[in-house]
Backbone as CSV, one residue per row, in Angstrom:
resi,resn,N_x,N_y,N_z,CA_x,CA_y,CA_z,C_x,C_y,C_z
1,UNK,3.927,16.251,0.535,5.213,15.939,1.124,5.049,14.677,1.991
2,UNK,5.841,13.651,1.720,5.749,12.413,2.501,6.197,12.614,3.945
3,UNK,5.836,11.660,4.778,6.267,11.680,6.176,7.764,11.392,6.264
4,UNK,8.428,11.800,7.356,9.875,11.615,7.478,10.287,10.145,7.488
5,UNK,11.453,9.848,6.925,11.989,8.486,6.890,12.235,7.943,8.301
6,UNK,12.566,8.813,9.253,12.782,8.349,10.632,11.500,7.744,11.196
7,UNK,10.355,8.337,10.866,9.076,7.793,11.303,8.800,6.456,10.611
8,UNK,9.176,6.357,9.351,9.002,5.099,8.617,9.825,3.987,9.258
9,UNK,11.054,4.291,9.658,11.907,3.276,10.307,11.314,2.835,11.644
10,UNK,10.801,3.782,12.423,10.164,3.440,13.694,8.939,2.560,13.457
11,UNK,8.097,2.977,12.515,6.892,2.197,12.230,7.226,0.797,11.750
12,UNK,8.279,0.671,10.952,8.679,-0.648,10.441,9.054,-1.586,11.584
13,UNK,9.721,-1.065,12.591,10.178,-1.899,13.707,9.128,-2.088,14.800
14,UNK,8.259,-1.112,15.005,7.338,-1.151,16.142,5.869,-1.201,15.697
15,UNK,5.407,-0.127,15.085,3.976,0.024,14.790,3.452,-1.036,13.822
16,UNK,4.208,-1.339,12.758,3.727,-2.302,11.767,3.477,-3.673,12.373
17,UNK,4.281,-4.050,13.343,4.087,-5.362,13.984,2.763,-5.415,14.739
18,UNK,2.386,-4.302,15.332,1.114,-4.236,16.060,-0.042,-4.159,15.064
19,UNK,0.070,-3.266,14.084,-0.996,-3.119,13.090,-1.207,-4.402,12.305
20,UNK,-0.154,-5.149,12.099,-0.251,-6.387,11.340,-1.184,-7.404,11.968
21,UNK,-1.476,-7.246,13.254,-2.383,-8.174,13.932,-3.831,-7.975,13.502
22,UNK,-4.251,-6.736,13.275,-5.646,-6.473,12.945,-5.858,-5.919,11.543
23,UNK,-4.813,-5.431,10.888,-4.966,-4.820,9.559,-5.594,-5.749,8.513
24,UNK,-5.313,-7.061,8.511,-5.927,-7.909,7.484,-7.442,-8.075,7.638
25,UNK,-7.975,-7.647,8.767,-9.390,-7.873,9.067,-10.238,-6.610,9.063
26,UNK,-9.627,-5.434,9.119,-10.358,-4.200,9.370,-10.109,-3.149,8.274
27,UNK,-10.895,-3.194,7.166,-10.717,-2.191,6.113,-10.988,-0.789,6.655
28,UNK,-10.314,0.230,6.160,-9.495,0.229,4.956,-8.073,-0.284,5.156
29,UNK,-7.752,-0.791,6.323,-6.417,-1.373,6.534,-6.300,-2.663,5.745
30,UNK,-5.095,-2.992,5.376,-4.797,-4.230,4.657,-3.319,-4.544,4.878
31,UNK,-2.912,-5.747,4.525,-1.500,-6.141,4.617,-1.054,-6.627,3.246
32,UNK,-0.041,-5.961,2.694,0.539,-6.378,1.425,1.589,-7.443,1.718
33,UNK,1.519,-8.532,0.995,2.500,-9.622,1.115,3.348,-9.571,-0.148
34,UNK,4.618,-9.234,0.032,5.511,-9.042,-1.117,6.854,-9.700,-0.855
35,UNK,7.613,-9.911,-1.908,8.938,-10.532,-1.791,10.019,-9.502,-2.050
36,UNK,11.111,-9.624,-1.283,12.250,-8.740,-1.471,12.854,-8.911,-2.853
37,UNK,13.278,-7.815,-3.447,13.848,-7.853,-4.792,15.130,-8.649,-4.845
38,UNK,15.950,-8.554,-3.826,17.246,-9.240,-3.819,17.210,-10.515,-2.985
39,UNK,16.581,-10.445,-1.821,16.605,-11.583,-0.894,15.584,-12.660,-1.241
40,UNK,14.482,-12.258,-1.873,13.400,-13.196,-2.135,12.583,-13.508,-0.884
41,UNK,12.934,-12.862,0.222,12.236,-13.068,1.494,10.825,-12.469,1.426
42,UNK,9.875,-13.112,2.102,8.502,-12.615,2.133,8.349,-11.583,3.249
43,UNK,7.715,-10.463,2.911,7.461,-9.390,3.866,5.969,-9.109,3.932
44,UNK,5.527,-8.606,5.077,4.121,-8.222,5.294,4.112,-6.771,5.740
45,UNK,3.437,-5.917,4.982,3.431,-4.488,5.256,2.000,-3.971,5.375
46,UNK,1.612,-3.446,6.550,0.274,-2.848,6.697,0.171,-1.543,5.910
47,UNK,-0.967,-1.344,5.254,-1.207,-0.143,4.454,-2.679,0.261,4.572
48,UNK,-2.982,1.475,4.148,-4.364,1.925,3.992,-4.730,1.721,2.529
49,UNK,-5.723,0.873,2.261,-6.088,0.517,0.891,-7.587,0.737,0.687
50,UNK,-7.929,1.532,-0.297,-9.315,1.883,-0.574,-9.756,1.246,-1.884
51,UNK,-10.868,0.544,-1.835,-11.388,-0.137,-3.015,-12.205,0.830,-3.853
52,UNK,-12.022,0.705,-5.161,-12.807,1.492,-6.103,-13.062,0.600,-7.310
53,UNK,-14.176,-0.119,-7.274,-14.484,-1.059,-8.345,-13.417,-2.136,-8.430
54,UNK,-12.814,-2.319,-9.612,-11.793,-3.357,-9.778,-10.393,-2.906,-9.357
55,UNK,-10.295,-1.744,-8.730,-8.999,-1.180,-8.360,-8.865,-1.049,-6.844
56,UNK,-7.618,-0.971,-6.411,-7.309,-0.678,-5.021,-6.325,0.486,-5.026
57,UNK,-6.604,1.506,-4.233,-5.738,2.675,-4.130,-5.079,2.654,-2.757
58,UNK,-3.755,2.723,-2.736,-2.981,2.652,-1.500,-2.224,3.967,-1.341
59,UNK,-2.480,4.643,-0.230,-1.839,5.936,0.039,-0.360,5.695,0.368
60,UNK,0.526,6.454,-0.268,1.971,6.313,-0.062,2.453,7.375,0.927
61,UNK,2.206,7.124,2.194,2.538,8.093,3.235,4.028,8.389,3.324
62,UNK,4.875,7.451,2.902,6.325,7.642,2.988,6.968,7.869,1.634
63,UNK,6.174,8.236,0.653,6.714,8.542,-0.663,6.823,7.305,-1.548
64,UNK,7.347,7.535,-2.735,7.408,6.454,-3.708,8.750,5.729,-3.732
65,UNK,9.547,5.885,-2.678,10.810,5.160,-2.579,10.798,4.121,-1.458
66,UNK,9.645,3.866,-0.866,9.544,2.864,0.198,9.934,1.494,-0.369
67,UNK,10.624,0.706,0.423,11.099,-0.599,-0.039,9.955,-1.502,-0.472
68,UNK,8.855,-1.523,0.291,7.752,-2.403,-0.077,7.192,-2.023,-1.445
69,UNK,7.115,-0.717,-1.715,6.594,-0.251,-2.991,7.540,-0.635,-4.126
70,UNK,8.820,-0.465,-3.911,9.791,-0.842,-4.930,9.713,-2.338,-5.223
71,UNK,9.475,-3.148,-4.175,9.318,-4.593,-4.369,8.081,-4.905,-5.205
72,UNK,6.963,-4.260,-4.894,5.704,-4.498,-5.615,5.836,-4.072,-7.075
73,UNK,6.433,-2.908,-7.314,6.594,-2.429,-8.686,7.520,-3.347,-9.483
74,UNK,8.612,-3.794,-8.870,9.561,-4.678,-9.560,8.920,-6.017,-9.909
75,UNK,8.068,-6.527,-9.006,7.419,-7.822,-9.238,6.187,-7.697,-10.130
76,UNK,5.687,-6.482,-10.321,4.484,-6.291,-11.118,3.209,-6.633,-10.373
77,UNK,3.310,-6.769,-9.029,2.129,-7.067,-8.221,2.512,-7.695,-6.904
78,UNK,1.498,-8.101,-6.148,1.702,-8.724,-4.837,0.376,-9.310,-4.378
79,UNK,0.438,-10.067,-3.309,-0.786,-10.527,-2.660,-1.177,-9.501,-1.616
80,UNK,-2.453,-9.513,-1.244,-2.931,-8.599,-0.215,-3.968,-9.311,0.636
81,UNK,-3.901,-9.077,1.936,-4.898,-9.594,2.868,-5.733,-8.410,3.327
82,UNK,-7.029,-8.498,3.018,-7.930,-7.376,3.303,-9.313,-7.922,3.616
83,UNK,-9.921,-7.432,4.675,-11.268,-7.837,5.073,-11.378,-9.355,5.241
84,UNK,-10.318,-9.968,5.748,-10.326,-11.399,6.005,-10.152,-12.272,4.778
85,UNK,-9.859,-11.665,3.639,-9.683,-12.410,2.398,-8.311,-12.149,1.809
86,UNK,-7.883,-13.063,0.957,-6.616,-12.884,0.247,-6.935,-12.510,-1.188
87,UNK,-6.295,-11.458,-1.677,-6.489,-11.005,-3.045,-5.161,-10.842,-3.745
88,UNK,-5.221,-10.437,-4.983,-4.023,-10.239,-5.787,-4.025,-8.841,-6.372
89,UNK,-2.888,-8.159,-6.250,-2.691,-6.847,-6.857,-1.892,-7.046,-8.138
90,UNK,-2.293,-6.380,-9.204,-1.548,-6.454,-10.459,-1.575,-5.082,-11.132
91,UNK,-0.726,-4.934,-12.129,-0.645,-3.684,-12.884,-0.474,-2.468,-11.964
92,UNK,0.533,-2.499,-11.077,0.710,-1.370,-10.151,1.262,-0.136,-10.864
93,UNK,0.719,1.016,-10.493,1.220,2.274,-11.026,1.079,3.356,-9.967
94,UNK,2.043,4.257,-9.941,2.056,5.345,-8.961,1.487,6.592,-9.615
95,UNK,0.495,7.183,-8.931,-0.171,8.381,-9.438,-0.015,9.529,-8.451
96,UNK,-0.144,10.721,-8.964,-0.218,11.892,-8.112,-1.539,11.828,-7.339
97,UNK,-1.545,12.280,-6.101,-2.736,12.210,-5.265,-3.922,13.009,-5.757
98,UNK,-3.712,13.866,-6.746,-4.813,14.664,-7.293,-5.352,14.082,-8.595
99,UNK,-4.861,12.933,-9.004,-5.281,12.331,-10.276,-6.792,12.133,-10.297
100,UNK,-7.482,12.586,-11.348,-8.945,12.490,-11.396,-9.478,11.051,-11.448
101,UNK,-8.626,10.075,-11.753,-9.096,8.692,-11.789,-9.262,8.112,-10.380
102,UNK,-8.774,8.818,-9.366,-8.898,8.366,-7.981,-10.234,8.820,-7.386
103,UNK,-10.749,8.018,-6.469,-11.974,8.404,-5.754,-11.754,9.724,-5.019
104,UNK,-12.788,10.543,-4.898,-12.644,11.812,-4.171,-12.122,11.626,-2.746
105,UNK,-12.540,10.577,-2.056,-12.064,10.363,-0.677,-10.564,10.099,-0.651
106,UNK,-10.044,9.395,-1.639,-8.596,9.135,-1.711,-7.860,10.428,-2.026
107,UNK,-8.406,11.225,-2.943,-7.769,12.517,-3.269,-7.721,13.422,-2.047
108,UNK,-8.783,13.393,-1.219,-8.783,14.220,0.002,-7.701,13.770,0.969
109,UNK,-7.535,12.467,1.145,-6.503,11.963,2.062,-5.117,12.302,1.536
110,UNK,-4.902,12.114,0.254,-3.600,12.420,-0.342,-3.320,13.923,-0.297
111,UNK,-4.354,14.740,-0.335,-4.267,16.195,-0.109,-3.161,16.896,-0.882
112,UNK,-2.990,16.525,-2.144,-2.039,17.201,-3.039,-0.579,17.042,-2.650
113,UNK,-0.290,16.345,-1.570,1.103,16.230,-1.146,1.623,14.810,-1.254
114,UNK,0.722,13.858,-1.344,1.130,12.460,-1.341,0.837,11.815,-2.691
115,UNK,1.513,10.723,-2.938,1.256,9.930,-4.129,0.448,8.707,-3.731
116,UNK,-0.085,8.030,-4.731,-0.979,6.897,-4.498,-0.582,5.757,-5.429
117,UNK,-0.560,4.541,-4.887,-0.363,3.355,-5.702,-1.743,2.860,-6.122
118,UNK,-1.998,2.807,-7.414,-3.254,2.291,-7.930,-2.967,0.953,-8.582
119,UNK,-3.730,-0.070,-8.206,-3.529,-1.412,-8.749,-4.849,-1.996,-9.193
120,UNK,-4.768,-2.961,-10.074,-5.920,-3.783,-10.365,-6.019,-4.775,-9.204
121,UNK,-7.252,-5.133,-8.821,-7.461,-5.969,-7.639,-8.391,-7.104,-7.990
122,UNK,-8.001,-8.308,-7.610,-8.872,-9.475,-7.793,-8.818,-10.334,-6.551
123,UNK,-9.977,-10.928,-6.238,-10.049,-11.811,-5.049,-10.090,-13.247,-5.499
């Protein structure tokens, strides 16, 4: 079960601005850089992103209807700032948190209630 939308709205206005200062430098935190589907405006969204070989798994704490996720899926990818580097996400797909293709640590965090965005990752 995802976290409440009211918490997502608060985090968008307050917490994300603070996390955005250090998230690009401190894994597993990262910042997804994506464009709005309608506005074309660039947005920066802090996320928890776990590397697994050529893939990056991002926990969807607010479910699969978050605006940033819809933007990434519509565009077929996004840029990401992680560990002080800029990378590219491609081939995004949403999986159930128990999917066996996910690392065990990601499955534990998702804990059968959350979904996960799995992407191909290149630096």
